[in-house]
N, C-alpha and C positions, 0 to 999 in steps of 0.2 A: 274584514272590519278591524278597527283599529280602536284600541282602549289604551288610554293614559293613565297614569297613576304616580305619586310620589310627592304630588306638590303639599304645599304646607307653609307654616311658618319659619322663616330663617332669617336670622341676625345678619346686619351688615359684616361683611367679612366671611362669613360662615358658608356651609356646604349643603348640597342638596342633590337628590339623584330621583330625575325623572325617569318612568319605565314607559314604554310602549309595547304593547303585546298586538300581534298579528293573528288573527283568527281565520280559518277559513283557506288560507294559502300560505307558500312558503315565502317568507321575507328574503331569502337570500336572491331572489330574483327581480326583486324591485327597490327603487331607490326612495328609502323612507326618510323622509327632512324632519327637522322640529322647527316650527313657526312659533311666533307670538304676534299679539294684536299690537297694531299701532291705531294712528289716529282714525276716527270713522271705523269701518268694518274690514279695513284692510289688515293683512298681516304679513310680516317680514320674516325672511328665513333667518334662522340663527345657525344652523347646522345639516350638514347631509353628506349622506355617504351616498357614491355612485355606486350601485350595484355592477355595473358593466366593467368599470375599470379599478374599483377600490378606490377611488381619490375620495379624499374627504374634503371637506368646504366647511368655512366657520364664517361669521360675519363678523366685520373687525371690531365690533363691540364687545366682543365675547371671545375671539382668539386668544389663547393662552390662559383663560381663565375655564372656559367649557370643554369639555371633553366627549365625544360623542363614540358610542361602542356599540356592539351587537353581540348578542349570542345567540348563535343559529340553533343551538339545541333546545333554549326555549322560546325560540322565534320570536324574539325580542329585541328591542333598541333602546338604549339608554342615552341620558343627557345627564352628565356629572356636571355639577354647577359649583364651581370654587371660586372663592373669593366674591362672594355675591354683591351686587351694588345695589344700593336703592333703585335706580331706575331699571333692574332686572325684575322686578316687581311686575307680573303680568300674568296673563291665562297662556300657557305653553300647548301648543297641539303638535300632534304628529300626523303627517301626510303622506300621501304617495298618488303617484298617478298609474292607474292600469288600464290598457286597453282605451287609451285617450279619456278615460274617467278620474277626475279627482275624488280620492277618499281621506275624509279627515275625521279624527276622533273628537271626543267629546270635549277634549280640554282637561286641563288640571292647572289650578290656580297657584303661583306661588306669590307669597307675602312677606314682603321684607321689611322687617322692623326691629328695633332695639327694645 
């Protein structure tokens, strides 16, 4: 199970840190990504850590502003959002794929407003 938290209201230019706790398994062996909603029911990738090779990936829209990190002891991944823009307002989800099945958290909402 994946559970996100940390969403809320942030001013443009501000910062927010999202958390995603994995329960029931060790997240070191899975590539957990952060996603957000786009048109319709589609979700776009925001950031992801490849657990196999340690490579980090960011979408162009957040590169240089968002930072993905992981705390193995807490079985948690984070998305540090800096210099937040109005267009970053969205519901953010963490997800991974285990044994060919996609697992999604319930999402945490980020509101950007002054």
